[in-house]
Backbone as a printed PyTorch tensor [residue, N CA C, xyz], in Angstrom:
tensor([[[ -3.9480, -15.8330,  34.2220],
         [ -3.1160, -16.6970,  33.5810],
         [ -3.4380, -17.9950,  33.7850]],

        [[ -3.5440, -19.1050,  32.7100],
         [ -3.1010, -20.4170,  33.1840],
         [ -1.5370, -20.1670,  33.3250]],

        [[ -1.1700, -20.9460,  33.7700],
         [  0.7630, -21.6010,  34.2660],
         [  0.9600, -21.8900,  33.2530]],

        [[  0.8170, -22.5230,  32.1890],
         [  1.9680, -23.2230,  31.5720],
         [  2.0800, -21.1740,  30.5990]],

        [[  0.6190, -20.9990,  29.8370],
         [  1.4870, -20.2420,  29.7030],
         [  2.2710, -18.0960,  30.3610]],

        [[  1.5700, -18.7950,  31.3020],
         [  2.2980, -18.2650,  32.2870],
         [  3.5490, -18.3500,  32.1320]],

        [[  4.7020, -19.3800,  32.3060],
         [  5.8920, -19.7750,  31.9430],
         [  6.0790, -19.7110,  30.2060]],

        [[  5.0410, -19.9220,  29.4620],
         [  6.6350, -19.8250,  28.1510],
         [  6.7360, -18.0830,  27.9590]],

        [[  5.2820, -17.5030,  29.1670],
         [  5.5440, -15.9700,  28.4080],
         [  6.8870, -15.2200,  29.1880]],

        [[  7.0780, -16.0200,  30.7080],
         [  8.4730, -15.6970,  30.9950],
         [  9.2390, -15.9000,  30.6960]],

        [[  9.5760, -16.7010,  30.1280],
         [ 11.0320, -17.6680,  29.2830],
         [ 10.3900, -17.1120,  27.6380]],

        [[  9.5170, -16.5240,  27.0410],
         [ 10.0290, -15.6780,  26.0880],
         [ 10.7200, -14.1880,  26.2810]],

        [[  9.8250, -13.2140,  27.6900],
         [ 10.6100, -12.6500,  28.3660],
         [ 11.6760, -12.6130,  28.8280]],

        [[ 12.5180, -13.4460,  29.3370],
         [ 13.7740, -14.1010,  29.8810],
         [ 14.8870, -14.2860,  28.1410]],

        [[ 14.7480, -14.3080,  26.8360],
         [ 14.9420, -14.6710,  25.8160],
         [ 15.2110, -13.3820,  25.0740]],

        [[ 14.3530, -12.9400,  25.3820],
         [ 14.8820, -11.1200,  24.8050],
         [ 15.6990, -10.2420,  25.9370]],

        [[ 15.4070, -10.9320,  26.8910],
         [ 16.5450,  -9.8180,  27.9600],
         [ 17.5320,  -9.5920,  27.3530]],

        [[ 18.8160, -10.1360,  26.6940],
         [ 19.8430,  -9.3200,  26.8300],
         [ 19.6760,  -8.2510,  26.2010]],

        [[ 19.2430,  -8.4010,  24.6400],
         [ 18.8900,  -7.4920,  24.1480],
         [ 18.4110,  -5.8860,  24.8900]],

        [[ 17.4450,  -6.0640,  26.0290],
         [ 16.8000,  -5.0310,  26.6750],
         [ 17.5770,  -4.6710,  27.4490]],

        [[ 18.9930,  -5.1180,  27.8810],
         [ 19.7070,  -4.3460,  28.9670],
         [ 21.4850,  -4.0790,  28.0960]],

        [[ 20.6290,  -4.9880,  27.1780],
         [ 22.0760,  -3.7130,  26.1620],
         [ 21.6030,  -2.2700,  25.9600]],

        [[ 20.7170,  -1.7920,  25.3860],
         [ 20.2800,  -1.1510,  24.6270],
         [ 20.9920,   0.1640,  25.9180]],

        [[ 21.5120,   1.3580,  25.4330],
         [ 22.2510,   2.3540,  25.7140],
         [ 21.7990,   2.9620,  26.6300]],

        [[ 21.9400,   3.4510,  27.5560],
         [ 21.1530,   4.0830,  28.8150],
         [ 20.6540,   5.7550,  28.5330]],

        [[ 19.6700,   6.1850,  28.5570],
         [ 19.4470,   8.0220,  28.5080],
         [ 19.9370,   9.0810,  28.6650]],

        [[ 20.6710,   9.5920,  26.7960],
         [ 21.0780,  10.9530,  27.1560],
         [ 21.1710,  11.3920,  28.4030]],

        [[ 21.3600,  12.8680,  29.0470],
         [ 21.0140,  13.3360,  30.5190],
         [ 20.0570,  14.4320,  29.7990]],

        [[ 20.7550,  14.6850,  28.5860],
         [ 19.6500,  16.1430,  28.3990],
         [ 18.0710,  15.2160,  27.7750]],

        [[ 18.2960,  13.7460,  27.4500],
         [ 17.0270,  13.1100,  26.4730],
         [ 17.7320,  13.0420,  25.5370]],

        [[ 17.1370,  11.5890,  24.5650],
         [ 16.4750,  11.7240,  23.0450],
         [ 16.3580,  12.6740,  22.5190]],

        [[ 15.5140,  12.5630,  22.7780],
         [ 14.8500,  14.1120,  22.0830],
         [ 15.6020,  14.5920,  21.2200]],

        [[ 16.1470,  16.0800,  22.0250],
         [ 17.3080,  17.1420,  22.5180],
         [ 19.0130,  15.9340,  21.3610]],

        [[ 19.4000,  15.0560,  22.2800],
         [ 20.4580,  13.9300,  21.6200],
         [ 19.9360,  14.1510,  19.8340]],

        [[ 19.1200,  13.4260,  19.7020],
         [ 18.7450,  13.0330,  18.3770],
         [ 18.6180,  14.5010,  17.6040]],

        [[ 17.5840,  15.4610,  17.7630],
         [ 17.5550,  16.6690,  17.3730],
         [ 18.8220,  17.2180,  16.9730]],

        [[ 19.6350,  17.4570,  17.8010],
         [ 21.1920,  18.1820,  17.6490],
         [ 21.8010,  17.1330,  16.4660]],

        [[ 21.6970,  16.0440,  16.4660],
         [ 22.7750,  14.8660,  15.6160],
         [ 22.0310,  15.6180,  14.0670]],

        [[ 21.0230,  15.7850,  14.4970],
         [ 20.4750,  15.2500,  12.7370],
         [ 20.6530,  17.3810,  12.3100]],

        [[ 21.0480,  18.2100,  13.1580],
         [ 20.9570,  18.9730,  12.6570],
         [ 20.0070,  19.9130,  12.1400]],

        [[ 18.3330,  19.5600,  13.2850],
         [ 17.1800,  20.4310,  13.0860],
         [ 17.4690,  21.5780,  14.6380]],

        [[ 17.2410,  22.4560,  14.3350],
         [ 16.5850,  23.8390,  15.2860],
         [ 15.6650,  23.6890,  15.8930]],

        [[ 15.1020,  23.2230,  17.3090],
         [ 13.6680,  23.2530,  17.7860],
         [ 12.0950,  24.0410,  17.1880]],

        [[ 13.2050,  24.7500,  16.4590],
         [ 11.9210,  25.5210,  15.6180],
         [ 11.6980,  24.6310,  14.0910]],

        [[ 12.6010,  23.9580,  13.9510],
         [ 12.3480,  23.2410,  12.5050],
         [ 11.3510,  22.1860,  13.0080]],

        [[ 11.7210,  21.0050,  14.0580],
         [ 11.1070,  20.2020,  14.2800],
         [  9.9690,  20.6720,  14.4820]],

        [[  9.7660,  21.5100,  15.1310],
         [  8.5240,  21.9120,  15.6200],
         [  7.3190,  22.2500,  14.2880]],

        [[  8.0600,  23.0760,  13.2020],
         [  7.3360,  23.6850,  12.2880],
         [  7.5760,  22.0900,  11.2700]],

        [[  7.6630,  20.9680,  11.0580],
         [  7.3210,  19.3440,  10.7630],
         [  6.4560,  19.1080,  11.8920]],

        [[  5.9670,  19.4470,  12.6360],
         [  4.9610,  18.5010,  13.4040],
         [  3.4850,  19.6410,  13.1900]],

        [[  3.6310,  20.3640,  13.1340],
         [  2.7950,  22.0870,  13.5760],
         [  2.8980,  22.0430,  14.2810]],

        [[  3.6970,  22.2350,  15.3420],
         [  3.9950,  22.8740,  16.6420],
         [  5.0930,  24.0970,  16.3900]],

        [[  5.0320,  24.8540,  17.5870],
         [  5.7470,  25.8410,  18.2750],
         [  7.6070,  25.9190,  18.3380]],

        [[  8.2700,  25.6200,  18.3750],
         [  9.6810,  25.6390,  18.7110],
         [  9.5170,  25.4820,  19.9290]],

        [[  9.0570,  26.4210,  20.6350],
         [  8.9530,  26.8780,  22.5530],
         [  8.0700,  25.1310,  22.7580]],

        [[  7.3100,  24.7080,  21.6090],
         [  6.7670,  22.9330,  22.8120],
         [  7.8150,  22.4610,  22.0640]],

        [[  8.2860,  22.2420,  21.3030],
         [  9.8090,  20.7150,  21.3590],
         [ 10.1480,  20.8420,  22.2670]],

        [[ 11.0850,  22.6860,  23.0530],
         [ 11.3970,  22.6030,  23.9840],
         [ 10.2790,  22.4130,  24.6570]],

        [[  9.5810,  22.7700,  25.3810],
         [  8.7700,  21.5850,  26.3390],
         [  8.6030,  20.3550,  26.4800]],

        [[  8.7310,  19.8280,  24.7520],
         [  8.5200,  18.3300,  25.1190],
         [ 10.6790,  17.9360,  25.5540]],

        [[ 11.4210,  18.6680,  25.4010],
         [ 12.7910,  18.4200,  25.4450],
         [ 13.1070,  18.6760,  27.0990]],

        [[ 12.1250,  19.2860,  28.2790],
         [ 12.1780,  19.9770,  29.6170],
         [ 11.6280,  18.5090,  30.0290]],

        [[ 10.8850,  18.0410,  29.4570],
         [  9.4620,  16.4790,  29.7110],
         [ 10.3380,  15.5640,  30.2910]],

        [[ 10.7240,  15.3600,  28.6470],
         [ 11.7650,  13.9980,  29.1530],
         [ 13.0960,  14.0030,  29.7400]],

        [[ 13.6460,  14.9180,  29.7230],
         [ 14.9350,  15.2680,  30.9070],
         [ 13.9040,  15.2300,  31.8790]],

        [[ 12.7250,  15.1800,  32.2630],
         [ 12.1440,  15.3830,  33.8440],
         [ 11.3840,  13.8630,  34.1910]],

        [[ 11.7060,  13.5100,  33.2120],
         [ 10.5860,  12.5350,  33.1490],
         [  8.9550,  12.9090,  33.0050]],

        [[  8.9400,  13.8010,  32.8670],
         [  7.0830,  14.2110,  32.4650],
         [  7.0720,  13.5960,  31.1530]],

        [[  7.1680,  13.1490,  29.8510],
         [  6.6280,  13.3850,  28.3050],
         [  6.1810,  11.7380,  28.4680]],

        [[  4.9860,  12.6370,  27.6800],
         [  3.7590,  11.1410,  27.5660],
         [  4.2170,  10.6880,  26.6590]],

        [[  3.9180,   8.7300,  26.7180],
         [  4.5180,   8.0550,  25.2670],
         [  4.0730,   8.7330,  24.2170]],

        [[  3.1440,   9.0820,  24.1180],
         [  2.6290,   9.5670,  22.5700],
         [  3.2050,  10.7320,  22.6440]],

        [[  3.5310,  11.4650,  22.3740],
         [  3.7780,  13.1800,  22.8190],
         [  5.5390,  12.0310,  22.0260]],

        [[  6.1270,  11.1330,  22.9040],
         [  7.3180,  10.7270,  22.8980],
         [  7.5560,   9.8640,  21.7950]],

        [[  6.3780,   9.1930,  21.6120],
         [  6.6160,   7.6810,  19.5620],
         [  5.6710,   9.6260,  18.3780]],

        [[  5.3550,  10.9300,  18.9520],
         [  4.9760,  11.6620,  18.2960],
         [  6.4410,  12.5860,  17.8070]],

        [[  6.7770,  12.8780,  18.5080],
         [  7.8980,  13.8860,  18.3640],
         [  9.1180,  12.5000,  17.7450]],

        [[  9.4120,  11.3980,  18.0550],
         [  9.8430,  10.3700,  17.2760],
         [ 10.0540,  10.3510,  15.9150]],

        [[  9.1090,  10.4450,  16.0300],
         [  8.1190,  10.1390,  14.6170],
         [  8.7640,  10.9970,  13.7220]],

        [[  8.3680,  12.5930,  13.8790],
         [  8.4210,  13.3210,  13.0580],
         [ 10.9890,  13.6060,  13.5870]],

        [[ 10.8610,  13.2380,  13.7640],
         [ 12.1950,  12.8800,  13.5620],
         [ 13.3390,  11.5710,  12.4860]],

        [[ 11.9600,  11.0450,  12.0850],
         [ 12.5050,  10.1700,  11.3880],
         [ 12.7430,   8.8180,  12.2510]],

        [[ 12.6190,   8.6370,  13.0170],
         [ 13.0220,   7.4840,  14.4450],
         [ 11.5490,   6.9280,  14.9690]],

        [[ 11.5740,   5.4750,  15.5400],
         [ 10.3620,   4.7080,  16.1670],
         [ 10.4190,   4.5810,  17.5190]],

        [[ 10.0710,   4.6260,  18.3660],
         [  9.6930,   4.7660,  19.6300],
         [ 10.3630,   3.1460,  20.1810]],

        [[ 10.7610,   2.7670,  21.1140],
         [ 11.0000,   1.8210,  21.6610],
         [ 11.7500,   1.7160,  22.7680]],

        [[ 10.9640,   0.8710,  23.6290],
         [ 11.0790,   0.7400,  25.1410],
         [ 11.1890,  -0.3100,  26.0330]],

        [[ 11.1870,  -0.8190,  27.3520],
         [ 11.3410,  -2.0130,  27.4040],
         [ 11.5440,  -2.1030,  28.5920]],

        [[ 11.3980,  -2.7120,  29.8640],
         [ 10.6520,  -3.0340,  30.6070],
         [ 11.7260,  -3.9530,  31.5250]],

        [[ 12.8100,  -3.6110,  31.8860],
         [ 13.7650,  -5.0920,  32.5910],
         [ 13.9540,  -4.8480,  33.8250]],

        [[ 13.9520,  -6.4650,  34.3550],
         [ 14.0850,  -6.5790,  36.7540],
         [ 15.9470,  -6.2790,  36.4940]],

        [[ 15.1400,  -5.6280,  37.8740],
         [ 17.1120,  -4.5980,  38.0980],
         [ 18.7510,  -5.0390,  38.4470]],

        [[ 17.8470,  -6.6050,  38.1560],
         [ 18.6820,  -7.6260,  38.5710],
         [ 18.0800,  -9.0670,  38.6210]],

        [[ 19.0920, -10.1520,  37.8840],
         [ 17.8800, -12.2980,  37.8330],
         [ 17.3390, -11.9610,  36.3820]],

        [[ 16.7890, -12.6350,  36.0680],
         [ 15.5030, -12.9220,  34.9390],
         [ 13.7120, -12.7210,  35.5420]],

        [[ 13.2850, -12.5050,  34.3050],
         [ 11.7940, -12.4440,  35.1910],
         [ 11.2750, -13.5360,  35.5500]],

        [[ 11.7360, -14.9720,  35.5840],
         [ 11.1730, -16.0390,  35.3580],
         [ 11.9330, -16.1830,  37.4740]],

        [[ 13.0170, -15.1700,  37.3410],
         [ 13.5120, -15.1830,  39.2240],
         [ 12.6580, -13.8690,  39.8640]],

        [[ 12.5520, -13.0870,  38.8420],
         [ 11.5090, -11.9040,  39.6340],
         [ 10.3840, -12.4670,  40.0540]],

        [[  9.7980, -13.5940,  39.0470],
         [  8.2320, -14.3030,  39.3890],
         [  8.1820, -15.4290,  40.5240]],

        [[  9.4480, -15.7210,  41.0060],
         [  9.5360, -15.8240,  42.0750],
         [ 10.1130, -16.2600,  43.7630]],

        [[  9.9270, -14.9450,  43.0150],
         [ 10.7320, -14.0340,  44.3220],
         [  9.2090, -14.0120,  45.2370]],

        [[  8.2640, -14.0320,  45.4190],
         [  7.0820, -14.0830,  46.5890],
         [  7.4420, -14.7150,  47.2710]],

        [[  7.2110, -16.0290,  46.1160],
         [  6.6220, -18.1660,  47.1380],
         [  8.0670, -17.9600,  47.8030]],

        [[  9.5300, -17.9150,  47.2420],
         [ 10.5100, -17.6000,  48.0270],
         [ 11.1850, -16.6630,  49.3060]],

        [[ 10.0610, -15.6900,  49.2890],
         [ 10.4820, -14.9560,  51.3630],
         [  8.8720, -15.7260,  51.4680]],

        [[  7.1890, -16.3290,  51.4770],
         [  6.7190, -16.8700,  52.1340],
         [  7.1270, -18.0850,  52.4230]],

        [[  7.9160, -19.2020,  51.1680],
         [  8.5570, -20.0050,  52.6100],
         [  9.8240, -19.9870,  52.9660]],

        [[ 10.7450, -18.0510,  53.3780],
         [ 12.3390, -18.0640,  54.4470],
         [ 11.1700, -17.1670,  55.5310]],

        [[ 10.1940, -16.9640,  54.8950],
         [  9.5900, -16.6770,  56.3520],
         [  8.5360, -17.5160,  56.9300]],

        [[  7.8260, -18.9540,  55.7230],
         [  7.6130, -20.2080,  56.8760],
         [  8.7480, -20.6770,  57.6920]],

        [[ 10.0370, -21.1170,  57.1210],
         [ 11.1980, -21.8820,  57.7240],
         [ 11.7720, -21.1790,  58.6480]],

        [[ 11.5150, -19.8610,  59.0160],
         [ 12.1880, -18.6920,  60.1780],
         [ 11.2250, -19.0120,  61.0690]],

        [[ 10.3580, -19.5110,  61.2040],
         [  8.7560, -20.2100,  62.0860],
         [  9.3160, -21.2880,  62.4540]],

        [[  9.6910, -21.9560,  61.7410],
         [  9.8310, -23.6630,  62.3920],
         [ 10.5630, -23.6240,  62.6030]],

        [[ 11.3990, -23.1270,  62.5320],
         [ 13.2630, -23.0470,  63.0140],
         [ 12.8170, -22.8790,  63.6760]],

        [[ 12.3240, -21.1990,  64.5000],
         [ 12.0740, -20.6790,  65.7350],
         [ 12.0370, -21.7970,  66.6660]],

        [[  9.9520, -22.4870,  66.1710],
         [  9.7790, -23.1390,  67.3440],
         [ 10.4560, -24.5360,  67.4690]],

        [[ 11.5230, -24.7420,  66.8250],
         [ 12.3650, -26.1840,  66.5400],
         [ 13.5040, -25.9790,  67.7780]],

        [[ 14.0210, -24.9090,  67.6280],
         [ 15.0850, -23.9790,  68.4890],
         [ 14.4330, -24.1460,  69.7970]],

        [[ 13.1900, -23.3660,  70.6350],
         [ 11.8600, -23.7740,  71.7460],
         [ 12.4270, -25.2100,  72.4830]],

        [[ 12.5100, -25.8260,  71.1780],
         [ 11.9400, -26.7010,  72.0560],
         [ 13.3830, -27.6620,  71.9930]],

        [[ 14.8140, -27.2370,  71.6130],
         [ 16.3430, -27.7940,  71.8210],
         [ 16.4910, -28.8640,  70.3840]],

        [[ 15.4810, -28.2020,  69.3110],
         [ 15.6190, -29.0340,  68.2100],
         [ 16.1780, -28.7820,  67.3570]],

        [[ 16.5700, -27.2070,  66.5330],
         [ 16.9530, -26.4630,  65.6260],
         [ 18.2900, -26.9700,  64.9850]],

        [[ 17.6020, -26.9290,  63.2320],
         [ 17.6010, -27.6320,  61.9620],
         [ 19.4980, -27.1310,  62.1130]],

        [[ 20.4240, -27.7500,  61.9480],
         [ 21.6070, -27.0980,  61.0980],
         [ 22.2010, -25.9910,  60.3870]],

        [[ 20.9780, -26.6560,  58.7820],
         [ 21.4150, -25.9590,  57.7390],
         [ 20.1330, -25.1870,  56.9850]],

        [[ 19.3390, -23.9140,  57.8450],
         [ 18.5610, -23.6230,  57.5310],
         [ 18.6900, -22.9360,  55.8930]],

        [[ 19.2620, -23.0650,  55.3760],
         [ 19.6860, -22.4140,  54.1790],
         [ 18.8910, -23.0160,  53.9250]],

        [[ 19.2080, -24.5010,  52.9790],
         [ 19.7760, -25.5410,  52.8300],
         [ 18.3380, -26.2830,  52.5390]],

        [[ 17.3890, -25.6590,  53.3630],
         [ 16.3270, -26.5020,  54.5630],
         [ 15.0500, -25.3590,  52.9710]],

        [[ 15.9780, -23.9630,  53.0140],
         [ 14.7800, -23.1130,  53.0790],
         [ 14.7350, -23.2760,  51.3320]],

        [[ 15.6320, -23.7780,  50.9170],
         [ 15.9570, -23.5900,  48.8530],
         [ 14.8110, -25.3480,  48.5480]],

        [[ 14.9990, -26.2420,  49.5000],
         [ 14.8040, -27.3300,  49.1250],
         [ 12.9650, -26.5180,  49.4500]],

        [[ 12.3630, -26.2520,  50.4080],
         [ 10.7950, -25.7990,  50.5020],
         [ 10.7360, -25.0870,  49.7370]],

        [[ 11.6810, -24.0850,  48.9670],
         [ 11.2400, -23.0470,  47.8320],
         [ 11.2760, -23.9080,  46.4170]],

        [[ 12.9580, -24.5550,  46.0150],
         [ 12.2520, -25.7880,  44.6810],
         [ 10.8740, -26.8160,  44.9670]],

        [[  9.7130, -27.4230,  46.4030],
         [  9.4850, -27.9700,  46.2960],
         [  8.0580, -27.0320,  45.9770]],

        [[  8.3250, -26.0590,  46.5160],
         [  6.5430, -24.8470,  46.9250],
         [  6.7900, -24.6660,  44.9430]],

        [[  8.0770, -24.6420,  44.2580],
         [  7.3740, -23.4330,  42.9510],
         [  7.7610, -24.8850,  42.1790]],

        [[  7.7270, -26.2560,  42.1170],
         [  7.4950, -27.4310,  41.4950],
         [  6.4070, -27.9870,  41.6150]],

        [[  5.4930, -27.8370,  42.3730],
         [  4.3180, -28.3950,  42.8720],
         [  3.3520, -26.7650,  41.7390]],

        [[  3.6800, -26.2280,  42.0460],
         [  3.3170, -25.0140,  41.2880],
         [  3.3720, -25.2960,  39.7690]],

        [[  4.2610, -25.4090,  39.3760],
         [  4.2400, -25.9300,  38.0720],
         [  2.7220, -26.9740,  37.4850]],

        [[  3.4030, -27.8830,  38.2340],
         [  2.8200, -28.8500,  37.7530],
         [  1.0870, -28.5800,  38.1500]],

        [[  1.0660, -27.6200,  38.3400],
         [ -0.6180, -27.6150,  38.1520],
         [ -1.8060, -27.6470,  36.8030]]])
């Protein structure tokens, strides 16, 4: 993907990050069971609507609670319950832009550490390696952005 389109995509994802992070966590028993119970349906009733058995709904609920359900199955049950399936990926911390920069920052840290080690052997160790690392990361990231 071209760099400018990649940057655009990252900024679009970052704009939606707040919404993704504000979604509630999945209930311990799963969304299917929680929604079904809140709507007052038995497993058998949901199964009838889906043209499946109550036991099949029980298996869907168990599979969801154990992270084994497919998106197709989850979407099908959600539709039967009058719901839409919504899922989102969010970085564990920071933004998508920061996540995309991480490999470059790791390479820079490794490279600066190597140079500092060599300079120390020659009794020329620089004072602020943290600042050197940040400066070099910015230089490489900015250079990549202009290509």
